[in-house]
C-alpha positions in Angstrom: -12.0 2.2 2.1 -13.3 -0.8 4.1 -17.0 0.1 4.3 -19.2 1.8 1.9 -23.0 1.7 1.6 -24.1 1.7 -2.0 -26.4 4.5 -3.2 -29.2 2.0 -4.0 -32.0 1.6 -1.6 -31.8 -2.2 -1.3 -30.1 -2.4 2.1 -32.2 0.3 3.8 -35.4 -1.1 2.5 -34.5 -4.6 3.7 -33.8 -3.3 7.2 -36.9 -1.3 7.3 -39.1 -4.3 6.3 -37.3 -6.5 8.8 -37.9 -4.1 11.6 -41.7 -4.5 11.1 -41.3 -8.2 11.8 -38.7 -8.3 14.5 -39.1 -6.7 18.0 -35.4 -6.2 18.6 -34.0 -5.0 15.3 -30.6 -3.3 14.9 -30.6 -0.1 12.9 -27.5 -1.1 10.9 -27.0 -3.5 8.1 -24.1 -5.0 9.9 -26.5 -6.9 12.2 -27.1 -9.6 9.7 -26.5 -13.2 10.8 -23.2 -14.7 9.6 -23.0 -17.3 6.9 -22.0 -20.0 9.4 -25.4 -19.8 11.1 -28.8 -20.7 9.7 -30.6 -18.0 7.6 -33.3 -17.9 10.3 -32.1 -18.1 13.9 -33.9 -17.6 17.1 -33.3 -14.9 19.7 -35.3 -13.9 22.8 -37.7 -11.0 22.6 -38.5 -8.6 25.4 -41.2 -11.1 26.6 -38.6 -14.0 26.7 -40.0 -15.7 23.6 -37.9 -16.6 20.6 -38.3 -14.6 17.4 -36.7 -15.0 14.0 -33.8 -12.7 13.0 -34.1 -11.1 9.5 -33.2 -13.4 6.7 -30.5 -12.7 4.1 -32.1 -12.0 0.8 -30.5 -12.5 -2.7 -28.7 -9.5 -4.1 -27.3 -8.7 -7.6 -23.8 -7.6 -8.5 -22.8 -6.6 -12.0 -19.3 -6.6 -13.5 -17.9 -4.7 -16.5 -14.5 -5.1 -18.0 -11.5 -2.8 -18.4 -12.0 1.0 -18.3 -9.7 3.8 -19.0 -10.2 7.4 -20.2 -7.8 7.9 -23.1 -8.5 9.2 -26.6 -12.2 9.7 -27.3 -13.0 8.7 -23.7 -11.0 11.7 -22.4 -13.1 14.0 -24.5 -16.3 12.5 -23.1 -14.9 12.8 -19.5 -13.9 16.4 -20.0 -17.3 17.3 -21.5 -19.3 15.7 -18.7 -18.0 13.1 -16.2 -21.6 12.2 -15.2 -22.4 10.9 -18.7 -19.0 9.7 -19.7 -19.8 5.9 -19.7 -22.9 6.4 -21.8 -26.0 4.1 -21.9 -24.4 1.2 -20.1 -25.0 3.2 -16.9 -28.6 2.1 -16.9 -27.6 -1.6 -16.8 -25.0 -1.1 -14.0 -27.4 1.0 -11.9 -30.1 -1.7 -11.9 -27.9 -4.0 -9.7 -27.4 -3.7 -6.0 -23.7 -3.5 -6.6 -21.5 -2.9 -9.7 -17.8 -3.2 -10.3 -15.2 -2.6 -13.1 -11.5 -2.7 -13.6 -10.0 0.9 -13.6 -7.0 0.4 -15.9 -5.3 3.7 -15.4 -3.3 5.8 -12.9 -5.3 8.7 -11.5 -3.0 11.6 -12.1 -2.3 14.5 -14.4 1.4 14.4 -13.6 3.7 11.7 -12.5 6.7 10.2 -14.2 5.9 7.8 -17.1 7.0 4.3 -16.6 10.3 4.0 -18.5 10.2 2.0 -21.7 6.5 1.2 -21.5 4.7 1.4 -24.8 1.2 2.1 -23.5 0.6 4.2 -20.5 -2.7 5.4 -19.2 -3.7 8.2 -16.9 -6.8 10.2 -16.1 -7.8 13.1 -13.8 -9.7 12.5 -10.6 -13.0 13.2 -12.5 -12.7 9.5 -13.7 -13.9 8.5 -10.2 -16.9 10.8 -10.6 -17.7 9.2 -13.9 -17.6 5.7 -12.4 -19.9 6.7 -9.5 -22.3 8.5 -11.8 -22.5 5.4 -14.0 -23.6 3.2 -11.2 -20.3 1.7 -10.3 -19.8 1.0 -6.5 -16.2 -0.2 -6.4 -13.3 -0.6 -8.9 -10.0 -2.4 -8.9 -6.7 -0.7 -9.8 -4.7 -3.9 -9.5 -3.6 -4.2 -13.1 -0.6 -3.6 -15.4 -1.5 0.1 -15.9 -2.4 1.1 -12.3 1.1 2.5 -11.7 1.9 3.6 -15.2 3.2 6.9 -13.7 5.3 5.2 -11.1 5.5 6.2 -7.4 4.6 9.9 -7.9 1.5 8.8 -9.9 0.6 6.3 -7.1 0.8 9.1 -4.6 -1.6 11.2 -6.7 -3.9 8.2 -7.3 -4.2 7.5 -3.5 -4.8 11.1 -2.8 -7.6 11.3 -5.4 -9.2 8.1 -4.0 -9.1 9.6 -0.4 -10.7 12.8 -1.5 -13.4 11.2 -3.6 -14.2 8.5 -0.9 -14.8 6.2 -3.8 -13.9 2.6 -3.0 -10.9 1.2 -4.9 -9.3 -2.2 -4.2 -6.0 -3.7 -5.1 -3.8 -0.6 -4.4 -2.6 1.1 -1.3 0.0 3.0 0.7 1.3 -0.3 2.0 0.9 -4.1 1.6 -2.0 -4.4 4.1 -4.0 -1.6 2.5 -3.4 -3.0 -1.1 -4.7 -6.5 -0.2 -7.4 -5.3 2.1 -11.0 -6.1 1.0 -13.7 -3.5 0.5 -16.6 -4.5 2.6 -20.3 -3.7 2.4 -23.6 -5.2 3.5 -26.5 -5.6 1.1 -29.8 -7.4 1.7 -28.2 -8.8 4.9 -25.2 -10.3 3.0 -21.8 -9.2 4.2 -19.7 -8.9 1.0 -15.9 -8.7 0.8 -14.2 -7.7 -2.5 -10.5 -8.2 -3.0 -8.5 -7.0 -6.0 -5.2 -8.3 -7.3 -3.2 -8.6 -10.6 -1.7 -11.7 -12.1 -0.3 -9.5 -14.9 2.7 -7.2 -14.5 5.5 -6.4 -16.8 8.6 -8.3 -15.6 10.7 -5.2 -15.1 8.1 -3.6 -12.9 7.0 -6.5 -10.7 9.2 -5.5 -7.7 8.7 -1.7 -8.1 4.9 -2.0 -8.4 4.1 -4.7 -5.9 3.0 -3.5 -2.4 5.2 -5.0 0.2 5.5 -4.2 4.0 5.3 -0.5 4.3 6.0 0.1 0.6 3.0 1.2 -1.4 1.8 -0.4 -4.7 -0.5 -3.0 -6.1 -1.8 -6.3 -4.7 -0.1 -9.0 -6.7 -1.6 -12.4 -7.5 1.9 -13.6 -8.4 2.4 -13.9 -4.6 -0.3 -16.6 -4.4 0.2 -17.4 -0.7 -0.4 -13.7 0.2 -3.5 -13.5 -1.8 -4.9 -16.8 -0.5 -4.1 -15.6 3.1 -6.4 -12.6 2.5 -9.1 -14.7 1.0 -9.1 -17.0 4.0 -9.1 -14.1 6.3 -12.1 -12.6 4.6 -13.9 -15.9 4.6 -14.1 -15.9 8.4 -16.4 -12.9 8.7 -18.1 -12.6 5.3 -21.1 -14.1 3.6 -19.8 -13.6 0.1 -16.1 -13.3 -0.8 -15.3 -11.9 -4.3 -11.8 -11.9 -5.9 -11.4 -9.5 -8.8 -8.3 -10.3 -10.9 -6.3 -8.9 -13.8 -5.3 -12.1 -15.6 -5.1 -13.9 -18.9 -3.2 -13.6 -22.1 -3.9 -10.8 -24.5 -6.2 -11.9 -27.4 -6.1 -15.6 -26.3 -9.6 -16.9 -26.3 -9.1 -19.6 -23.6 -7.8 -19.3 -20.0 -4.0 -19.8 -19.7 -2.3 -22.1 -17.3 -1.8 -19.4 -14.7 -5.5 -18.7 -14.6 -6.5 -22.3 -14.5 -4.0 -22.9 -11.8 -5.0 -20.0 -9.5 -8.8 -20.2 -9.7 -9.2 -23.6 -7.9 -6.9 -22.4 -5.2 -8.9 -19.3 -4.5 -12.2 -21.3 -4.5 -10.7 -23.8 -2.1 -9.5 -20.9 0.2 -13.1 -19.6 0.4 -13.7 -17.4 -2.7 -17.3 -17.6 -3.9 -16.7 -15.5 -7.0 -13.5 -15.0 -9.1 -13.8 -12.6 -12.0 -11.6 -10.4 -14.0 -10.0 -9.6 -17.4 -7.0 -8.3 -19.3 -7.1 -10.2 -22.7 -9.1 -7.4 -24.5 -11.6 -10.1 -25.6 -14.3 -12.0 -23.8 -13.5 -15.4 -22.2 -15.9 -17.9 -20.7 -17.4 -18.1 -17.3 -19.2 -20.8 -15.2 -19.1 -22.8 -12.0 -16.0 -24.4 -10.4 -17.5 -26.7 -7.9 -19.7 -24.3 -5.9 -17.7 -21.2 -6.8 -18.3 -19.0 -9.9 -15.4 -18.0 -12.1 -15.2 -15.7 -15.1 -11.9 -15.8 -17.0 -12.3 -12.7 -19.1 -14.6 -9.6 -19.1 -12.8 -8.0 -22.1 -12.7 -4.3 -22.9 -15.5 -2.1 -21.5 -14.9 1.6 -21.8 -11.9 1.6 -24.1 -10.5 3.9 -26.8 -9.8 1.1 -29.4 -12.0 -1.8 -30.5 -12.4 -4.1 -33.4 -14.7 -7.1 -34.3 -13.4 -9.1 -31.4 -12.1 -6.5 -28.9 -15.3 -4.5 -29.4 -17.5 -7.2 -28.0 -18.3 -6.5 -24.4 -21.2 -6.6 -21.9 -22.2 -6.8 -18.3 -22.1 -10.0 -16.2 -24.8 -9.9 -13.5 -24.7 -12.5 -10.7 -27.6 -13.1 -8.3 -26.1 -14.2 -5.0 -27.4 -15.3 -1.6 -24.6 -15.8 1.0 -22.2 -18.2 -0.6 -24.6 -19.4 -3.4 -24.4 -17.9 -6.8 -28.0 -18.5 -7.9 -27.9 -17.1 -11.4 -25.7 -15.6 -14.0 -27.0 -13.2 -16.7 -25.1 -11.7 -19.6 -26.1 -8.3 -21.1 -24.2 -8.0 -24.3 -23.0 -4.8 -25.8 -20.6 -3.4 -28.4 -18.1 -0.6 -27.9 -19.1 2.4 -30.0 -17.2 5.7 -29.6 -15.3 4.2 -26.7 -18.4 3.2 -24.6 -20.5 0.0 -24.3 -23.9 0.2 -26.1 -26.3 -2.6 -25.1 -27.5 -4.8 -28.0 -31.2 -5.4 -28.7 -33.4 -7.9 -30.5 -31.9 -10.7 -32.5 -28.3 -9.3 -32.1 -28.7 -9.5 -28.4 -29.8 -13.1 -28.4 -27.1 -14.1 -30.8 -24.5 -12.5 -28.6 -25.8 -14.2 -25.5 -25.6 -17.6 -27.2 -22.0 -16.8 -28.3 -21.0 -15.8 -24.8 -22.3 -19.0 -23.3 -20.4 -21.0 -25.9 -17.1 -19.4 -24.6 -17.4 -21.8 -21.6 -16.4 -24.7 -23.8 -12.6 -24.4 -23.3 -12.7 -23.3 -19.7 -13.4 -26.5 -17.8 -16.2 -24.7 -16.0 -19.8 -26.0 -15.6 -23.1 -24.4 -16.4 -24.4 -25.3 -12.9 -22.8 -25.6 -9.5 -21.4 -29.1 -8.7 
């Protein structure tokens, strides 16, 4: 699950255009120049003269919040996986890449986590639903990813292998759980790492991947996560860390979030984004990195005035630079996000920007 070319045509189109300009052009997206070199470098042509290599071009990546397929969402999934996420699919599909948090075990069996009040599971068609909705990668590093314990983990990993759909934050062993998903888009080598800062205390040891033991990537082991970020930094243009973090229904980031985010940015993360709180939290710049503390619910069986507010965060990125953030607001109706329009949309965007007030984040890089 290291390399996956998204279904969109951005990468192939960029390469084709580049080949018209460059005599010696590689036929793979992996030939892009690394972030440590200038965007335009010189290399000799067949005649011995220098010619520019293809430039990286900005790309877009969209993030949605927490997704499961319980309640009304299971009915939608069973009826037609390809339309299960509803109209928000059009928003996700417009970006070069899209990502969500898949907050469920992928199993129809397994042993329910003992004493856990809420447990989520879904059949393998959940992965079909994500792909059909325009999602390119998802994280399962969260406090529901192993709700059906080791047998559920085995089923989840088998479903992931069969589907060939990229999932981060979970694996057969520690190395696989922390390993980034990699892709190249518009000449940018992108690495995405998933980890959870939220685990029920009684399951921390059982659910955390360690050595040859399968499980989830844990952000509670900060040195291990930071090691993976530094490793990804060495051979990536953009490093993205997707986290499950925060305190349920708390509108501002907690101490654990505010403590971890600067460490990840210092280690080389360009984007840190995630959720768990069931409500939206603010986002913005931390020095030159971009952080979002809470994406809220996304496709979720239960919602109210606060927990039903959702949306899609779209970042425009070139290499290490986040050039723009855009919020597409939505409300959860019948379990799925429905984009807002008109005055309601503008009001929701203004409200989302105001959430930055208690985060310590900036509106622009600094």
